[in-house]
Each structure stands twice: as C-alpha cells, then as structure tokens.
N, C-alpha and C positions, 0 to 999 in steps of 0.2 A: 505494500499499500504504501502510495506516495506521501510526501508532505501534506498536501491538502486532503488527502483522507484522514490521515491522522489527527490532522486539526477537527476535522466534523466529526469524529469518534470522539474526541476529548469534549467537544462544544455539546454533543447529545448526552454524553455521562453528566457533566456539569450542571446542564439543564434538568435531567433526570434527577440528581441528587438535590437541587434546587427547588424543584416542584413538586416533590413527593410529599414532603412535611403538610404543605396545603391540602394534600388529597386525604391524608391521615385525619386534620383536623374536621375535615368534611364528612368522613366516614364515622368519626366519633360523635360529631354533631348529629348525624342522619340517625344514629342509633339511639342518641339520648332522646331526640323527638319523635322517633318512630317514622322518620321521613325515606320511605321504600324508595321512592324516585330518585333522590340525591344520593344515599346510598349505593343504588347501582349504577347510575352515573360516574360516582369517584371510583368505584371498583373497575368499571369497565374502563376508565381512562388509565388507572394502575396496570392493569391486565397489559393495554397496547402499548405503554412506556416500558413496563420491564420485560417485555418480548423484544422491543426495540434496542435494549441493550444487553441482551442475552441471558436474563435473570428469569429462567424458564420455570422454576419451581413457584417464584414470586408470581408470575404471570398465571400460573395453575392455580395457587391459591386465590389470587383475586378473582379468578375466574368462577371459583367455588361461591365468593362472598356474592359477585353478581349473580349467580342463580339463586342465592339465598333470598336476595333483596326480592327478587321479581315476587316472593310469596310472602314476604314480611323481614322483618327485623328479627323475630326470636332466633336465637342462635348465634346471631350476626358477631356477636361480641366475643365468641370463643375462635371464630375464624380469624378476625382482624388483630387477635391476640397473637395468632399463628404469622399471620402477616407482616405483622410488627416486628416479630422474632427474626424472619427470613430476612425483611428489609436490612435488618443489622447487621447480618452475614454479608448481603450483596454490597451494602455500603461501605464496609472495609474493604472487600474485591475491588469494587470502584474506584475508591478514593485510592489505593494503591496503583492502579492502572492510571489513574491520573499523575500521580508521582512518578510514574514510568518503571514500575516495579510489579509484580505480581506476589501475591502473600504467599503463594503454596510453594 
C-alpha cells in the first residue's frame, strides 16, 4: 500500500476511535429511555464502522444488538457490555497501529 493508502487507513482508524464514544453514549441513552430506534441506528452504525476497520467480532456483536433493538431494549444492556469490552480490546490494537506498531 502506498503512502496515500496508509494515510487513508490511519484517518479511518482515527475517525473510528473519535466517533465510537458518541455511539456508546447514544446506546446507553437509548437503553435508559427505551428508545428502540436510536439503539438500532447506533448499533447499525457501529456495526458498519467496526467492519470498516476490520474489527469483525465487534461488528458481529453490534449486529446482535441491532437485531435485539428491533424487538425492544430488554437484554440490550448485556450485549452492550460485551460490545464495550470488545471495543476496549480493539481500541488497544488500533491505537498500536496508529503508533506504527502491532501489539501482537
């Protein structure tokens, strides 16, 4: 990948790390307020964004939450907790990539 490609990947990762906390806030709020539509949209966005950075487990969990939200918010907090845990793992990996290292 050329320099332009590397720059684009770094920008996508940086955007993901910057925007994801807002999605977590939206999901927490939607669960508290029993707002299925907001929860579904935030989970859907996180699913797509996660896939874009190669965080496939995070995308899968977000898809699970998106499906759950179509039926209501019951049980959503459990899935959100799993998503938050996976995000922390992904965040470490992506931050290492931004620093030019892989943590593996």
